[in-house]
Structure formats: C-alpha cells, structure tokens
N, C-alpha and C positions, 0 to 999 in steps of 0.2 A: 453862694447859696441859691441865687436865681438860676444859674446854669444847671444845678442839680434838679431843681423843680422842672425846668424845661425838658431835661433829658428823661426824667421819670414820666412826664406827660406824654412825650413821644413814645416811649416804651409801652405805657398803658394804652395809648391809642392804637398802636400796632397790634397789641395783644387782643384788644376789644375787636378790632377789625377781623382778625383771624377767627376769634370765637363766633362772631356774627356770620362770617362766611361758612364756618363749619355747621352752624346751627340752621341756617336758612338756604343752604345749597345742597346739591346731591353728594357733597363730600361725606356727609354722615351716612348715606347709604353705601357709598363706595368703601368705607372702612368697616362695614358690617361683616362679622366673621362668617356668617352664613353665605353672604354674597361672595366673599373671597373663596370659600370652599367650593362654590359652584364653578368658579373660573380657575380652579387650581391647575388644571392641565395647560390652559393657555398661559398662565403666569409662569409655570415651570419651563414651558417652551421658550418663552421670552427671555427668561434668565439664562437658560442654556445657550441661546443664540447670541445674546448680547450681555455677557456676564459683567464686564467692567462698567458698561453703561447702566445696567440695572443696579449695580452696587453703588455707583455714584449718585443715582437718583434716590435710592433708598437712604443713603447716608445724609444727603442734603435735607430731605423731608424729615427724617428722624431727628437730626440735630436741631432743626428749626422748631419742630414740634415740642421737643423737650425744653429747649432754651426759652421758648415763649410760654411754656406751661399751657399749651393748647390741649384740649381734650382729645384723646385718641392715642396718646403715647403708649399705653398698655397694649392696645391693639397692634400698633406698629412694632412694639417689642416682640410680641408673639408672631407677627408676620415675618419678622427677620429670621426666626428659627423655623419657619414653615417650609423653607426650601432646603 
C-alpha cells in the first residue's frame, strides 16, 4: 500500500511539474496554433529534410503529453496532421 502511494505521489509530482512548466514558460506560446501557422514553411522544410528525426521527436512529445495528461494534447494531435 505504501509503495502505491509513493508511486502515485511521484506521478503527481511529475505531472504538476509539466503543467507548471507549460503554464509559466514559453511552451504555451510555442503550441499556439496561430504561431505554428506563422512558421508553417519552416516546419515543413524541417520535416522534409529530417523526416525520421521529426517523427521521433513528435512521437516522444506526443506520447509524454498524452500519458501525463498535460494540456496541449489536442494541439499536438492537430499538429500531427498539419504536415
């Protein structure tokens, strides 16, 4: 029982850290759909030049965001279909 409480505490602390980072850092601005649309050409160029690296980066960020229930998963889902 004590191990479960410790594990849940660690998960909650990690999730809280990600939420605070998202809320109080430029990450919130970086995931803004208008800002992504502004940099569309640069993003497409990056993906074309480094497809597998871009795919790996996207998958890691997306899986972490969804697994930890971090705000922004909807934007990331839409961004995945953007290219």
